[in-house]
LOLOTOR-589885 format. One line per field, with one value per residue (C-alpha): chain; x, y negated, z negated. Coordinates in Angstrom, 2 decimals, padded with zeros to 5 digits, m for minus. Last residue first. Layout:
cadena c(A/...)
xx c(X/...)
yy c(Y/...)
zz c(Z/...)
END
This chain:
cadena c(A/A/A/A/A/A/A/A/A/A/A/A/A/A/A/A/A/A/A/A/A/A/A/A/A/A/A/A/A/A/A/A/A/A/A/A/A/A/A/A/A/A/A/A/A/A/A/A/A/A/A/A/A/A/A/A/A/A/A/A/A/A/A/A/A/A/A/A/A/A/A/A/A/A/A/A/A/A/A/A/A/A/A/A/A/A/A/A/A/A/A/A/A/A/A/A/A/A/A/A/A/A/A/A/A/A/A/A/A/A/A/A/A/A/A/A/A/A/A/A/A/A/A/A/A/A/A/A/A/A/A/A/A/A/A/A/A/A/A/A/A/A/A/A/A/A/A/A/A/A/A/A/A/A/A/A/A/A/A/A/A/A/A/A/A/A/A/A/A/A/A/A/A/A/A/A/A/A/A/A/A/A/A/A/A/A/A/A/A/A/A/A/A/A/A/A/A/A/A/A/A/A/A/A/A/A/A/A/A/A/A/A/A/A/A/A/A/A/A/A/A/A/A/A/A/A/A/A/A/A/A/A/A/A/A/A/A/A/A/A/A/A/A/A/A/A/A/A/A/A/A/A/A/A/A/A/A/A/A/A/A/A/A/A/A/A/A/A/A/A/A/A/A/A/A/A/A/A/A/A/A/A/A/A/A/A/A/A/A/A/A/A/A/A/A/A/A/A/A/A/A/A/A/A/A/A/A/A/A/A/A/A/A/A/A/A/A/A/A)
xx c(079.01/082.26/080.74/080.07/083.67/084.87/082.55/083.83/081.68/080.02/078.35/075.90/073.36/071.17/074.27/074.71/071.17/071.54/074.92/073.50/070.51/072.86/074.96/071.83/070.76/074.20/074.31/070.88/071.94/075.33/073.89/074.85/077.40/080.40/079.14/079.06/076.01/077.84/075.71/072.23/071.62/069.68/065.89/065.39/063.54/065.77/068.90/067.57/066.74/070.24/072.11/072.47/073.84/076.26/077.32/078.09/080.17/081.99/082.71/084.36/086.27/087.66/086.91/083.30/082.02/080.03/076.25/074.74/072.83/069.94/067.58/067.89/065.95/062.79/061.61/057.93/055.56/054.09/053.24/050.57/048.28/044.74/045.50/046.53/042.97/041.47/043.88/043.14/039.44/037.13/034.30/034.94/033.42/030.29/028.88/026.36/029.01/031.27/028.39/027.58/031.22/031.46/028.51/030.04/033.33/034.29/036.79/039.80/042.35/045.69/047.79/050.80/053.82/054.60/054.69/056.19/053.42/050.83/048.16/044.73/042.60/040.55/037.07/034.82/034.61/035.79/035.29/032.41/031.37/034.40/036.99/038.34/038.82/040.97/044.15/043.65/042.68/046.12/047.91/049.92/053.16/056.35/057.94/060.95/064.08/065.11/066.89/065.30/063.01/060.50/058.34/054.70/052.75/049.60/047.38/046.62/042.96/043.95/046.23/044.61/041.21/041.20/042.42/039.62/037.01/038.27/038.08/034.41/032.86/032.24/030.97/030.12/031.85/034.80/032.36/032.42/036.07/035.56/034.83/033.62/036.21/034.65/034.27/032.64/030.76/029.87/026.13/026.14/026.74/029.21/029.37/027.11/026.65/030.38/031.30/028.98/030.32/033.95/036.17/038.75/040.46/042.57/045.71/046.58/044.47/046.77/048.19/048.23/046.43/048.22/049.44/049.89/052.38/055.04/057.53/059.75/056.82/054.96/051.46/049.64/046.13/044.01/040.45/040.31/036.52/033.92/030.68/030.80/031.61/030.80/031.26/034.28/035.92/035.11/036.27/034.11/035.39/033.39/036.28/035.63/034.88/036.31/039.45/039.96/038.33/038.92/042.09/043.82/042.77/044.15/047.37/047.78/047.09/049.99/048.73/048.26/044.52/042.79/042.18/039.72/037.00/038.46/041.94/040.69/038.63/041.73/043.78/041.08/041.08/044.85/044.71/048.38/048.88/050.67/052.84/055.80/058.45/061.74/063.24/063.14/061.27/058.09/058.03/060.39/057.84/055.17/057.35/058.22/054.57/053.52/056.02/055.12/051.39/052.02/053.95/050.99/048.58/050.72/051.50/050.34/051.46/052.37/050.58/052.54/052.76/051.30/051.81/054.51/056.64/053.99/051.96/048.25/048.82/050.19/053.80/055.93/055.74/057.79/057.06)
yy c(m084.71/m084.43/m086.70/m089.34/m088.99/m089.78/m092.71/m094.25/m093.69/m096.30/m094.25/m095.63/m092.82/m094.85/m095.59/m091.85/m091.58/m094.58/m093.32/m089.91/m091.46/m093.64/m090.60/m088.76/m091.65/m091.84/m088.06/m088.03/m090.64/m089.00/m085.52/m083.10/m080.38/m082.58/m083.20/m079.45/m077.27/m074.61/m073.52/m074.14/m077.71/m079.59/m079.81/m079.42/m076.13/m074.75/m075.61/m074.03/m070.85/m070.50/m072.23/m069.19/m067.07/m069.78/m070.43/m066.76/m066.56/m069.79/m068.58/m065.48/m067.63/m069.96/m073.22/m073.61/m077.21/m078.12/m078.33/m081.80/m083.59/m086.05/m083.69/m081.20/m083.58/m083.36/m086.41/m087.19/m086.35/m083.35/m085.55/m087.27/m084.21/m085.57/m086.63/m083.05/m081.89/m084.44/m083.38/m079.71/m080.43/m080.31/m078.07/m074.90/m071.47/m071.42/m074.73/m073.15/m070.99/m074.00/m076.01/m073.23/m072.91/m076.69/m076.65/m073.92/m075.71/m073.73/m075.59/m074.40/m075.48/m073.78/m073.21/m075.22/m074.21/m071.84/m068.19/m066.84/m068.66/m066.21/m067.30/m068.85/m070.16/m073.09/m074.14/m073.97/m070.31/m067.69/m063.98/m063.50/m063.17/m060.94/m063.45/m064.14/m060.41/m059.95/m061.17/m058.80/m056.02/m056.30/m055.12/m057.75/m059.05/m058.16/m060.49/m062.64/m061.79/m060.38/m063.57/m063.67/m066.63/m064.59/m066.29/m065.73/m062.69/m063.08/m060.25/m062.22/m062.81/m063.88/m066.50/m069.61/m067.88/m066.91/m070.35/m072.06/m069.76/m070.63/m074.31/m073.88/m073.96/m070.17/m068.98/m065.29/m063.13/m062.64/m061.16/m057.77/m057.44/m058.80/m062.35/m064.99/m067.15/m067.73/m071.07/m070.11/m072.49/m071.24/m070.82/m074.27/m075.71/m078.30/m078.46/m081.04/m083.31/m083.23/m084.05/m087.07/m088.23/m088.19/m085.34/m085.10/m081.82/m082.31/m081.05/m083.05/m081.28/m081.41/m078.93/m077.68/m074.36/m072.79/m070.01/m072.45/m074.40/m071.73/m074.27/m074.68/m074.00/m077.20/m076.69/m077.53/m076.92/m077.58/m076.78/m078.09/m078.43/m077.77/m079.75/m081.57/m078.35/m078.69/m082.44/m082.27/m079.67/m081.43/m084.91/m086.97/m090.00/m093.23/m095.36/m098.20/m095.99/m092.48/m093.43/m096.96/m097.44/m093.94/m092.86/m096.21/m097.32/m094.13/m094.57/m098.18/m097.11/m094.60/m091.23/m090.53/m091.07/m092.82/m091.96/m093.23/m090.61/m087.69/m088.28/m088.57/m085.41/m083.64/m084.75/m083.41/m080.07/m079.85/m080.34/m080.58/m079.25/m081.35/m079.96/m078.67/m076.91/m077.47/m079.55/m082.85/m084.43/m085.18/m081.78/m080.36/m078.58/m081.17/m083.95/m081.95/m081.06/m084.68/m085.82/m083.00/m083.73/m087.41/m086.49/m084.38/m087.20/m089.47/m092.81/m096.23/m099.63/m100.98/m099.60/m097.71/m097.97/m101.43/m102.57/m104.63/m107.75/m110.07/m109.90/m109.20/m105.43/m105.47/m106.08/m103.20/m101.17/m099.36/m098.71)
zz c(m094.41/m092.42/m089.79/m092.44/m093.58/m090.05/m089.65/m092.92/m095.92/m098.12/m100.84/m103.37/m103.12/m100.73/m098.68/m098.18/m096.81/m094.52/m093.29/m092.45/m090.66/m088.63/m087.73/m086.58/m084.35/m082.78/m082.30/m080.65/m078.09/m077.48/m076.95/m079.74/m078.94/m079.78/m083.35/m084.14/m083.63/m081.64/m078.74/m077.42/m076.34/m079.05/m078.66/m082.39/m082.21/m079.49/m081.43/m084.61/m082.75/m081.33/m084.12/m086.36/m083.54/m082.41/m086.00/m086.58/m083.40/m084.25/m087.77/m086.32/m083.86/m086.50/m088.33/m087.22/m086.97/m090.10/m089.62/m089.16/m091.92/m092.19/m090.38/m093.24/m095.51/m093.40/m091.47/m092.07/m089.20/m091.03/m094.02/m091.94/m092.20/m091.75/m088.19/m087.44/m088.13/m085.77/m083.02/m083.60/m083.20/m086.19/m087.31/m085.33/m086.09/m083.95/m085.13/m087.52/m089.15/m089.70/m091.11/m093.59/m094.64/m094.96/m097.35/m099.47/m099.95/m103.04/m105.21/m107.17/m109.76/m110.30/m113.41/m114.55/m116.67/m113.82/m112.76/m116.00/m117.91/m116.51/m113.99/m114.53/m111.66/m112.95/m111.83/m108.82/m107.83/m105.38/m104.61/m106.98/m110.64/m111.40/m110.19/m113.71/m114.23/m111.16/m112.85/m115.80/m113.39/m111.79/m114.93/m116.84/m115.33/m117.17/m119.67/m118.69/m120.59/m123.97/m125.00/m128.45/m127.79/m125.80/m123.14/m123.94/m122.66/m120.57/m121.90/m125.08/m124.22/m120.74/m122.33/m120.86/m120.67/m124.34/m125.38/m123.45/m124.98/m128.46/m127.55/m126.72/m123.24/m123.22/m119.85/m119.77/m117.17/m119.52/m122.02/m120.31/m121.42/m124.91/m126.02/m123.60/m121.85/m118.47/m116.71/m113.43/m111.15/m107.67/m108.40/m109.98/m106.50/m105.27/m101.48/m099.88/m102.89/m103.64/m100.04/m100.13/m103.51/m102.44/m103.58/m106.34/m107.23/m110.31/m112.02/m115.14/m117.73/m120.71/m123.19/m126.75/m126.35/m129.34/m127.08/m124.19/m126.31/m125.74/m127.20/m124.14/m121.81/m122.62/m121.23/m118.00/m116.62/m119.70/m120.67/m124.24/m124.32/m121.63/m121.97/m118.61/m116.72/m113.01/m112.72/m115.03/m112.79/m109.52/m110.54/m108.17/m106.26/m106.24/m104.99/m107.44/m110.42/m110.18/m108.25/m109.53/m112.90/m114.27/m112.48/m112.04/m115.51/m117.07/m115.09/m116.25/m119.83/m119.72/m120.88/m124.59/m124.21/m127.09/m130.70/m133.27/m133.40/m131.44/m132.86/m136.42/m135.91/m134.60/m137.58/m139.89/m138.07/m138.43/m142.19/m143.14/m146.66/m149.28/m152.10/m150.10/m152.18/m150.34/m153.12/m151.30/m154.18/m152.23/m150.67/m148.06/m145.89/m146.51/m145.20/m142.08/m141.50/m141.99/m139.39/m136.97/m137.37/m136.72/m133.59/m132.42/m133.25/m131.06/m132.64/m131.46/m132.79/m129.39/m126.33/m123.72/m119.93/m119.44/m115.88/m114.17/m114.05/m112.62/m115.85/m115.48/m115.57/m119.10/m120.07/m121.14/m124.30/m126.85/m130.50)
END
């Protein structure tokens, strides 16, 4: 068992509780023991009851996530902040609806996953926008059945794999499987153009799938206001990440070593130079104004220092 101190200790938060074992790990241990038998002769004499393990987990188990993260989500975001988990608000009875699976074991095809992709909105936004008419879970049997919500685990598996149309990654080295026909993707949008729920894509796209929300109330307000809800300035204020320095700003291009390189560098620098406010030309150290060059060199040194480097000015320029 591994653990750290709980949240009351100045050293940190609890990330794992002592004396706990994952049900999945327990299943692996029992499966290994059953495979080899009590005498190690390869003849297993005990069968693992997966349904029993699941009932034990549902009755006695707790989340496998770090306790501090569970507290932050449940007590902090949903409790103190009053945020609404859109998916759970729309589908309180849905079982085993996950958004991420272990790709290395094709866990999606046994629907062993986790729902770790969320859309959280405040209560006022939820009241204005969330409507049962935009809720779609899907998972019913058969092609027409996809339009029928099935909150069971079987329905969740059918949606996660598109009823078997999303092919798993092969273990024989034969390569990435082809995409299914377009109608397989479109099937989950049959009730309308958008919905509150999960947007399923094949494993070849990602080990995660998307989540969605329909802001119906904002659409109505936008139409009533003539098409504009917020000014550009107000919109930009909600995007602080755009003012963060990008990684490329910590580095300067290498000076060209010959005329051919110089021509290529001049062409490549033209738009880049305009965007950064650097005089057009070769983007070597000599082409950067002294004030900008000093600031850039400092940023280079700070970044290299972060990685444990202590370069001389000349080596910093080479980087």
